[in-house]
C-alpha positions as CSV (number, residue, x, y, z in Angstrom):
1,H,-1.5,0.1,-4.1
2,L,-2.9,-2.3,-6.7
3,T,-5.1,0.3,-8.2
4,Q,-2.1,2.3,-9.0
5,I,0.1,-0.5,-10.2
6,Y,-2.4,-2.4,-12.3
7,Q,-2.7,-1.0,-15.8
8,P,-5.0,-2.6,-18.5
9,R,-2.1,-3.3,-20.7
10,L,-4.0,-5.8,-22.8
11,L,-6.6,-3.2,-23.5
12,L,-4.1,-0.5,-24.4
13,L,-2.2,-2.7,-26.8
14,L,-5.0,-4.6,-28.5
15,L,-8.1,-2.6,-28.6
16,P,-6.7,0.2,-30.9
17,L,-5.8,-2.6,-33.2
18,F,-9.2,-4.2,-33.3
19,L,-11.6,-1.4,-32.6
20,G,-11.4,0.8,-35.7
21,G,-7.6,0.6,-35.9
22,C,-5.7,-1.7,-38.3
23,F,-8.9,-3.4,-39.3
24,G,-11.0,-0.2,-39.6
25,S,-10.7,0.0,-43.4
26,S,-12.2,-3.4,-43.9
27,D,-15.9,-2.4,-43.8
28,D,-16.7,-4.4,-46.9
29,K,-15.4,-7.6,-45.3
30,K,-17.5,-7.4,-42.1
31,D,-20.0,-10.1,-41.3
32,T,-22.0,-8.5,-38.5
33,S,-24.6,-11.3,-38.5
34,A,-21.9,-13.9,-37.7
35,A,-20.7,-11.8,-34.8
36,E,-24.1,-11.8,-33.2
37,T,-23.8,-15.6,-32.8
38,A,-20.3,-15.5,-31.2
39,P,-19.9,-16.3,-27.4
40,Q,-20.1,-13.3,-25.1
41,L,-18.0,-13.2,-21.9
42,T,-19.1,-9.9,-20.3
43,L,-21.8,-10.7,-17.8
44,A,-24.9,-8.8,-17.0
45,L,-24.7,-8.5,-13.2
46,P,-26.7,-6.9,-10.4
47,S,-25.5,-3.3,-9.8
48,S,-24.6,-4.1,-6.2
49,M,-21.7,-6.3,-7.5
50,T,-19.8,-3.8,-9.6
51,T,-19.1,-0.1,-10.1
52,T,-19.1,-0.3,-13.9
53,S,-21.8,-1.1,-16.4
54,T,-24.0,-4.1,-15.5
55,T,-25.2,-4.7,-19.0
56,A,-23.6,-7.2,-21.4
57,A,-23.7,-5.2,-24.6
58,R,-21.9,-6.9,-27.5
59,I,-18.5,-5.5,-28.4
60,T,-18.0,-4.7,-32.2
61,L,-15.6,-2.9,-34.4
62,A,-17.6,0.3,-33.8
63,T,-17.3,0.1,-30.0
64,D,-15.6,2.8,-28.1
65,P,-12.4,1.3,-26.6
66,S,-13.1,3.0,-23.3
67,T,-16.0,0.5,-22.9
68,C,-13.4,-2.0,-21.6
69,Q,-11.5,0.4,-19.5
70,F,-10.7,-0.6,-15.9
71,N,-10.6,2.5,-13.8
72,G,-8.5,2.0,-10.7
73,N,-9.5,5.4,-9.5
74,D,-13.0,4.0,-8.8
75,H,-11.4,1.7,-6.2
76,A,-9.0,3.9,-4.2
77,D,-10.5,2.5,-1.0
78,W,-10.8,-1.1,-2.2
79,F,-8.9,-2.5,0.8
80,D,-11.3,-1.0,3.4
81,N,-13.4,-4.1,3.5
82,G,-14.1,-7.4,1.7
83,Y,-17.2,-6.0,-0.1
84,K,-15.2,-3.2,-1.7
85,M,-12.5,-5.6,-2.6
86,S,-15.1,-7.9,-4.2
87,K,-16.3,-5.0,-6.4
88,F,-12.6,-4.3,-7.4
89,L,-12.2,-7.9,-8.5
90,V,-15.5,-8.1,-10.4
91,D,-14.7,-4.9,-12.3
92,L,-11.2,-6.2,-13.1
93,S,-12.9,-9.4,-14.3
94,Q,-15.4,-7.6,-16.4
95,A,-12.7,-5.5,-18.1
96,Q,-10.8,-8.7,-19.1
97,S,-14.0,-10.3,-20.3
98,C,-14.8,-7.2,-22.4
99,I,-11.4,-7.4,-24.1
100,A,-12.0,-11.1,-24.9
101,D,-15.4,-10.1,-26.3
102,A,-13.8,-7.4,-28.5
103,I,-11.3,-9.9,-29.9
104,I,-13.8,-12.6,-30.6
105,G,-16.4,-10.3,-32.1
106,T,-13.9,-8.6,-34.3
107,M,-12.4,-11.8,-35.7
108,V,-15.8,-13.3,-36.4
109,E,-16.9,-10.1,-38.2
110,L,-13.7,-10.2,-40.3
111,K,-13.3,-14.0,-40.7
112,S,-13.4,-13.7,-44.5
113,L,-10.0,-12.0,-44.4
114,F,-8.2,-14.6,-42.3
115,E,-10.2,-17.8,-41.9
116,N,-8.1,-20.9,-42.5
117,K,-5.5,-18.9,-44.6
118,G,-2.6,-19.5,-42.3
119,K,-0.5,-16.8,-40.8
120,Q,-1.5,-13.5,-42.3
121,P,-0.2,-9.9,-41.9
122,V,-2.4,-7.6,-39.9
123,P,-3.5,-4.8,-42.2
124,G,-1.9,-1.4,-41.3
125,A,0.0,-2.9,-38.3
126,E,3.4,-2.0,-39.7
127,S,2.7,1.7,-38.9
128,D,2.3,0.9,-35.1
129,P,5.5,-0.4,-33.5
130,S,3.5,-1.7,-30.5
131,A,0.8,-3.6,-32.4
132,P,0.9,-7.3,-33.2
133,K,1.9,-7.9,-36.8
134,W,0.5,-11.3,-37.7
135,V,-2.7,-13.3,-37.2
136,D,-3.7,-16.9,-37.7
137,Y,-7.4,-17.7,-37.5
138,Q,-8.5,-21.3,-37.8
139,T,-11.9,-22.9,-37.7
140,A,-13.0,-26.5,-37.8
141,G,-16.6,-27.5,-37.2
142,D,-17.9,-25.5,-34.2
143,T,-14.3,-24.7,-32.9
144,S,-12.5,-21.5,-33.6
145,K,-8.8,-20.7,-32.7
146,L,-6.9,-17.5,-33.0
147,W,-3.2,-16.6,-32.6
148,L,-1.6,-13.2,-32.7
149,Y,2.1,-12.7,-33.2
150,W,4.4,-9.7,-32.6
151,D,6.4,-10.5,-35.7
152,D,6.6,-13.1,-38.5
153,T,8.4,-15.6,-36.2
154,D,6.8,-17.9,-33.7
155,T,6.5,-15.2,-31.0
156,Q,2.9,-15.9,-30.0
157,I,1.4,-13.3,-27.6
158,L,-2.3,-14.1,-27.7
159,Y,-4.4,-17.1,-28.1
160,V,-8.2,-17.3,-28.1
161,T,-10.4,-20.4,-28.7
162,W,-14.0,-21.3,-28.3
163,T,-16.2,-24.3,-29.1
164,G,-20.0,-24.6,-29.3
165,S,-23.0,-22.7,-30.4
166,Q,-25.7,-20.4,-29.0
167,A,-28.0,-23.4,-28.7
168,A,-25.6,-25.8,-27.1
169,G,-23.5,-23.4,-25.2
170,Y,-19.9,-22.4,-25.3
171,E,-16.6,-23.1,-23.6
172,G,-13.3,-21.4,-24.4
173,Q,-10.2,-19.6,-23.3
174,M,-8.1,-16.5,-23.9
175,I,-4.4,-16.3,-23.0
176,Y,-2.3,-13.2,-23.4
177,S,1.3,-13.7,-22.3
178,G,4.4,-11.5,-22.7
179,W,4.7,-7.7,-23.2
180,P,6.8,-6.3,-25.9
181,P,10.3,-5.3,-24.6
182,D,9.8,-1.6,-25.0
183,L,6.7,-1.7,-22.7
184,A,8.3,-3.8,-19.9
185,D,7.2,-2.6,-16.5
186,P,8.1,-4.5,-13.3
187,G,4.8,-3.6,-11.7
188,A,2.5,-4.5,-14.7
189,P,0.8,-7.8,-15.2
190,T,2.9,-10.3,-17.2
191,A,0.0,-12.4,-18.4
192,V,-3.8,-12.7,-18.5
193,R,-6.0,-15.8,-19.0
194,V,-9.7,-16.0,-19.2
195,D,-11.5,-19.4,-19.1
196,F,-15.3,-19.4,-19.8
197,T,-18.3,-21.6,-20.1
198,R,-21.8,-20.6,-21.3
199,S,-25.1,-22.5,-21.1
200,S,-28.7,-21.8,-20.4
201,A,-28.1,-23.0,-16.9
202,S,-25.0,-21.0,-16.0
203,D,-22.3,-18.6,-17.1
204,V,-18.8,-18.9,-15.5
205,N,-15.7,-16.8,-16.0
206,H,-12.4,-17.6,-14.5
207,I,-9.8,-14.8,-14.8
208,Y,-6.1,-15.3,-13.9
209,I,-3.6,-12.5,-13.9
210,G,0.1,-13.1,-13.4
211,F,2.7,-10.7,-12.2
212,S,6.5,-10.9,-11.8
213,D,7.6,-12.8,-8.7
214,T,9.5,-9.6,-7.8
215,N,6.6,-7.2,-8.4
216,P,7.2,-4.1,-6.3
217,G,3.4,-3.9,-5.8
218,K,3.6,-7.2,-3.8
219,V,0.8,-9.1,-5.8
220,T,2.1,-12.0,-7.8
221,G,-1.1,-13.7,-8.8
222,F,-4.9,-13.1,-9.1
223,H,-7.7,-15.6,-9.6
224,V,-11.2,-14.2,-10.0
225,M,-14.3,-16.3,-10.6
226,V,-17.6,-14.6,-11.5
227,S,-20.7,-16.7,-12.3
228,R,-24.5,-16.7,-12.9
229,T,-26.7,-19.7,-12.1
230,G,-30.4,-19.9,-13.1
231,S,-32.3,-17.1,-14.8
232,G,-35.0,-14.5,-14.1
233,V,-36.2,-14.4,-10.5
234,D,-34.4,-17.6,-9.8
235,A,-31.0,-16.3,-10.8
236,S,-28.1,-16.2,-8.3
237,Y,-24.6,-14.8,-8.7
238,E,-21.2,-15.5,-7.1
239,A,-17.9,-13.7,-7.2
240,K,-14.8,-15.2,-5.7
241,G,-11.2,-13.9,-5.6
242,Y,-7.9,-15.2,-4.4
243,I,-4.7,-13.1,-4.3
244,V,-1.2,-14.2,-3.6
245,T,1.7,-11.8,-2.7
246,N,5.5,-11.7,-2.4
247,G,5.7,-9.8,0.9
248,Q,4.1,-7.7,3.6
249,Y,2.6,-4.3,2.5
250,N,3.9,-2.7,5.7
251,A,7.4,-4.3,5.4
252,A,9.0,-1.0,6.3
253,S,7.5,-1.0,9.8
254,L,8.6,-4.6,10.5
255,P,11.9,-5.5,12.2
256,P,14.6,-6.4,9.7
257,G,15.9,-9.9,9.7
258,V,12.6,-11.4,11.0
259,T,10.9,-13.8,8.6
260,F,7.1,-13.4,8.0
261,A,4.8,-15.5,5.8
262,N,3.4,-13.7,2.8
263,P,-0.2,-12.6,3.0
264,T,-3.0,-14.2,0.9
265,F,-6.5,-12.8,0.4
266,S,-9.7,-14.8,-0.3
267,I,-13.1,-13.1,-1.0
268,V,-16.5,-14.6,-1.7
269,T,-19.7,-12.7,-2.6
270,V,-23.2,-14.2,-3.1
271,V,-26.0,-12.2,-4.6
272,D,-29.6,-13.0,-5.4
273,A,-31.7,-12.0,-8.5
274,D,-32.6,-8.7,-6.8
275,G,-29.0,-7.8,-6.1
276,V,-29.2,-8.4,-2.3
277,G,-26.1,-10.2,-1.0
278,A,-23.3,-10.7,1.3
279,T,-19.5,-10.9,1.2
280,I,-17.0,-12.7,3.4
281,A,-13.3,-12.1,3.1
282,D,-10.4,-13.9,4.8
283,F,-7.0,-12.1,5.0
284,E,-4.3,-14.6,6.0
285,D,-0.8,-14.0,7.4
286,L,-1.0,-10.2,7.9
287,A,1.9,-8.8,10.0
288,L,2.1,-6.2,12.7
289,H,4.9,-4.9,14.9
290,V,3.8,-3.2,18.1
291,E,6.0,-0.6,19.8
292,D,6.1,2.9,21.1
293,G,6.6,4.9,17.9
294,D,6.7,8.3,19.5
295,V,10.3,8.1,20.5
296,T,13.6,6.6,19.4
297,P,14.6,4.2,20.9
298,P,11.0,3.1,21.9
299,T,10.2,3.0,25.6
300,W,8.4,-0.3,25.1
301,V,8.4,-3.0,22.4
302,L,5.6,-5.6,22.5
303,G,6.9,-7.6,19.6
304,S,5.8,-8.9,16.2
305,Y,2.6,-10.7,15.3
306,Q,1.2,-12.6,12.3
307,F,-2.6,-12.7,12.2
308,S,-5.7,-13.5,10.2
309,L,-8.6,-11.1,9.6
310,T,-12.2,-12.0,8.7
311,D,-14.5,-9.4,7.3
312,K,-18.2,-10.0,6.6
313,V,-20.6,-7.5,5.0
314,Y,-24.4,-7.8,4.2
315,F,-25.7,-5.3,1.6
316,D,-29.0,-4.4,-0.1
317,A,-29.8,-4.2,-3.8
318,L,-28.4,-0.7,-4.1
319,G,-25.1,-1.8,-2.5
320,A,-25.7,0.0,0.8
321,T,-24.2,-1.8,3.8
322,Q,-26.8,-3.3,6.1
323,W,-24.5,-5.2,8.6
324,K,-20.7,-5.6,8.9
325,S,-18.2,-7.3,11.2
326,K,-14.5,-7.3,10.9
327,G,-11.7,-8.3,13.2
328,P,-8.7,-10.7,13.8
329,T,-9.7,-14.3,14.1
330,A,-6.2,-15.7,15.0
331,A,-2.8,-14.3,15.9
332,T,0.6,-15.7,16.8
333,Y,3.8,-14.2,18.1
334,V,6.6,-14.1,15.5
335,N,10.1,-15.0,16.8
336,P,11.5,-17.8,14.7
337,D,15.1,-17.4,15.9
338,S,14.4,-16.3,19.5
339,T,15.9,-12.8,18.9
340,N,12.6,-10.9,18.4
341,G,11.5,-10.4,22.0
342,R,9.9,-7.6,24.1
343,S,11.9,-4.8,25.6
344,G,11.9,-1.1,26.8
345,A,12.1,0.9,30.0
346,N,8.2,1.1,30.2
347,L,7.5,-2.4,29.1
348,S,6.4,-3.6,32.5
349,I,4.0,-0.7,32.8
350,M,2.5,-1.3,29.4
351,I,2.0,-5.0,30.1
352,S,0.4,-4.3,33.5
353,C,-2.1,-1.9,31.9
354,L,-2.9,-4.3,29.1
355,E,-3.4,-7.3,31.4
356,A,-5.5,-5.6,34.0
357,Y,-6.6,-2.1,34.9
358,D,-4.0,-0.2,37.0
359,V,-4.4,3.3,38.4
360,V,-0.8,4.0,37.3
361,C,-1.9,3.8,33.7
362,G,-4.0,7.0,33.7
363,D,-4.6,8.2,30.2
364,T,-1.1,7.1,29.0
365,F,-1.7,3.5,28.3
366,P,-4.8,1.5,27.1
367,Q,-6.5,-1.1,29.2
368,M,-7.6,-4.4,27.6
369,N,-8.1,-6.6,30.8
370,L,-6.4,-9.5,29.1
371,G,-5.8,-11.3,32.4
372,A,-3.0,-11.7,34.8
373,A,0.3,-13.0,33.2
374,Y,-1.3,-13.0,29.8
375,F,2.0,-11.9,28.2
376,T,3.7,-14.9,29.8
377,S,1.0,-17.4,28.7
378,P,-0.6,-17.9,26.3
379,C,1.0,-14.8,24.6
380,G,4.6,-15.2,25.5
381,T,7.6,-14.5,23.2
382,T,8.0,-18.1,21.9
383,H,7.4,-18.4,18.2
384,S,3.7,-19.2,17.4
385,D,2.4,-18.4,20.9
386,D,-1.3,-17.6,20.7
387,C,-1.9,-13.8,20.9
388,T,-5.3,-13.6,19.4
389,L,-7.0,-11.7,22.3
390,F,-4.3,-9.0,22.1
391,L,-4.7,-8.4,18.4
392,Q,-8.5,-8.3,18.8
393,G,-8.0,-5.7,21.6
394,I,-5.9,-3.6,19.3
395,Y,-8.5,-3.8,16.6
396,N,-11.3,-2.9,19.1
397,L,-9.4,0.2,20.2
398,G,-9.2,1.4,16.6
399,G,-5.6,0.4,16.1
400,F,-6.1,-0.5,12.5
401,G,-8.2,2.6,11.7
402,T,-11.1,0.6,10.4
403,E,-14.8,1.1,10.2
404,L,-17.0,0.5,13.2
405,N,-18.7,-2.9,13.3
406,S,-22.4,-3.3,13.6
407,T,-23.7,-3.8,17.1
408,D,-26.9,-5.7,16.3
409,A,-27.1,-9.4,15.6
410,E,-25.9,-10.8,12.3
411,P,-28.8,-11.3,9.8
412,T,-30.2,-14.8,9.6
413,D,-31.9,-14.7,6.2
414,A,-31.0,-16.8,3.2
415,R,-27.7,-14.9,2.7
416,N,-26.4,-16.3,6.0
417,A,-26.7,-19.9,4.8
418,A,-25.5,-19.0,1.2
419,I,-22.3,-17.4,2.3
420,A,-21.5,-20.3,4.7
421,A,-22.1,-22.9,2.0
422,V,-19.8,-21.3,-0.7
423,T,-16.4,-22.9,-1.3
424,H,-13.5,-20.4,-1.3
425,L,-10.9,-20.4,-4.0
426,T,-7.6,-21.9,-2.7
427,T,-5.1,-21.0,-5.5
428,A,-4.3,-18.2,-7.8
429,W,-4.0,-20.7,-10.7
430,P,-6.4,-23.1,-12.4
431,S,-5.5,-25.9,-9.9
432,N,-3.3,-26.5,-6.9
433,T,-0.8,-28.3,-9.1
434,D,-0.5,-25.4,-11.6
435,T,1.9,-22.5,-11.4
436,A,2.3,-19.2,-13.2
437,D,4.6,-21.0,-15.6
438,T,2.0,-23.5,-16.6
439,T,-1.1,-21.3,-16.5
440,F,-0.2,-18.9,-19.3
441,V,1.3,-21.3,-21.9
442,I,0.0,-20.6,-25.4
443,P,-0.5,-23.7,-27.5
444,V,1.5,-23.8,-30.7
445,A,-0.5,-23.2,-33.9
446,P,-0.4,-26.3,-36.1
């Protein structure tokens, strides 16, 4: 599960360094007034969007490092529905933004130690083998740039830049790329990037998290966008997420040798100034193999399916669910080489029961009333045959162990139009032409 695999590595490595660690003895060099004018990335959000703090308190040298902690235990059920997944992504975003705030605030407070002095050793870092050892902090006009190095070579591991002022607004970026060798972990993120803009009209954070292409936790890339538009009673908020993977989470239950597409997940949440909102999530290319699992060999095998799932939730200002609907929207048969068919001694009985009620079924097999010859057409065994009704029937019978859908009509208030109008993210990277290799490149210090 992602909540078990994801560890806030950037937090663990850098916050002890900045928050009272290697720089802690430099009290006489602090410029706290300058830090008050630095950009701030952590957003103040309605409580219905997150499980963590909704304030945007400024991060300083005196801040407790746990302020930026991402607690995966708060999201053990994050995959239950799109709304819970949205909270997971927002909390993940806020944790990365908090780390960026810590770095920016600390460097601005201590700029007299490093500003425009070239690459300088980090005070006290030699006693911590996992801490960055060198820093280069450059300013020119209203632009600041910071590089951190593991050693005195050009091994850059972190870059932060921002341009602007409180009056004019800010734009900037943080990139953290590359774990030290002794902390390598195949399931941990390999890189983090935060792009941000700030103005009186809107605040926008884009967070990108990269993983190894062979990550055993399946996820290979995150893209999370959190924004605020307007202010006061006219404020509105959006959270978007896009996740790419390297394989099916239930791969062990799928037939070997059959090729399935890798799943992707897209989530959008819209919230008004009061915290009332809605979430829609699209899960693409999930896989399911349907057979009699009670005996070996199975007495019937209905084959393999790739399907899409849409999940919509309306919630109130306290985060309580008001309406929800979830279920497959499309499904196709998976049989790319014509070897993944249907079989079993009881197959004909099972198909008869599913296509139309038959007294032979009794309590042994479910009835879906899919129609005569449904498993010949449209849901035959040819690759990409349309089997949407069958997957919807499995879902309605509780085959996925999901929450019950609402039985009343979908709300028709402003949330309905807002959620329909929002554009989903379509890539885990800054653009459809970018890749993980181009997203996390740190510019070379001049």
